[in-house]
C-alpha positions as CSV (number, residue, x, y, z in Angstrom):
1,M,7.3,51.2,2.0
2,P,3.8,52.7,1.6
3,P,0.8,50.3,1.5
4,R,-1.0,49.7,-1.8
5,R,-4.7,50.5,-2.2
6,N,-5.7,47.1,-0.9
7,G,-3.5,47.7,2.2
8,R,-0.9,45.1,1.3
9,R,2.8,45.9,0.8
10,R,4.6,45.0,-2.4
11,L,8.1,43.8,-1.7
12,P,10.8,44.9,-4.1
13,S,12.4,42.3,-6.3
14,N,15.7,41.2,-4.6
15,A,18.2,38.4,-4.9
16,I,16.0,36.1,-2.7
17,Y,12.9,36.6,-4.8
18,R,14.9,35.9,-8.0
19,A,16.5,32.8,-6.5
20,I,13.0,31.5,-5.4
21,Q,11.7,31.9,-8.9
22,L,14.8,30.1,-10.4
23,V,14.4,27.1,-8.2
24,G,10.7,26.7,-8.9
25,G,8.7,28.6,-6.4
26,P,8.4,28.9,-2.7
27,S,7.2,25.4,-2.0
28,A,10.0,23.9,-4.0
29,V,12.6,25.9,-2.1
30,C,11.1,25.0,1.3
31,E,11.1,21.3,0.3
32,L,14.6,21.3,-1.0
33,L,16.1,23.2,1.8
34,G,14.0,21.7,4.6
35,I,12.8,25.1,5.9
36,S,9.3,26.4,6.7
37,L,7.4,28.9,4.5
38,A,7.6,31.4,7.4
39,T,11.4,31.3,7.3
40,L,11.5,31.8,3.6
41,A,9.0,34.7,3.9
42,R,11.3,36.3,6.5
43,W,14.3,35.9,4.3
44,R,12.4,37.4,1.4
45,R,11.3,40.4,3.5
46,D,14.9,41.0,4.9
47,G,16.5,40.5,1.5
48,Y,19.2,38.1,2.7
49,V,19.6,34.6,4.2
50,R,20.8,34.3,7.8
51,D,21.6,30.6,7.8
52,P,25.1,29.9,6.2
53,V,24.3,26.3,5.5
54,A,21.1,27.2,3.7
55,V,23.0,29.8,1.6
56,L,25.5,27.2,0.4
57,E,22.8,24.6,-0.3
58,W,20.7,27.1,-2.2
59,A,23.6,28.3,-4.2
60,E,24.4,24.7,-5.2
61,L,20.8,24.4,-6.5
62,L,21.2,27.6,-8.6
63,G,24.5,27.1,-10.4
64,T,26.6,24.3,-11.8
65,E,29.9,26.2,-12.1
66,P,31.8,26.9,-8.9
67,T,32.3,30.6,-9.6
68,A,28.5,31.0,-10.3
69,Q,27.7,29.2,-7.1
70,L,30.0,31.5,-5.1
71,A,28.5,34.6,-6.6
72,A,25.0,33.3,-5.9
73,A,25.9,32.5,-2.3
74,W,27.4,36.0,-1.9
75,R,24.1,37.6,-3.2
76,L,21.9,35.4,-1.1
77,A,23.9,36.3,2.0
78,G,23.3,40.0,1.3
79,G,26.5,41.0,-0.4
80,R,27.7,41.8,-3.9
81,P,30.4,39.8,-5.5
82,R,33.6,41.7,-6.4
83,R,34.4,42.0,-10.1
84,R,38.0,41.9,-11.4
């Protein structure tokens, strides 16, 4: 990704970014999941979450319906849910 004029990169919007915004921002996610801001930033850059426990906890925060939670967990882990 090419740098912008001020030298900083702009990360594309991905599932992690959208999930951060839905929960209430980076500090809220870090507090609720018990992770550091550096870990959240790494997940944001990579585009997926490596910790399976964190994926399930975060998906629980995002949805109330079990199928919505499963789809959210799938997206956070870096996959795409299958459609029937």
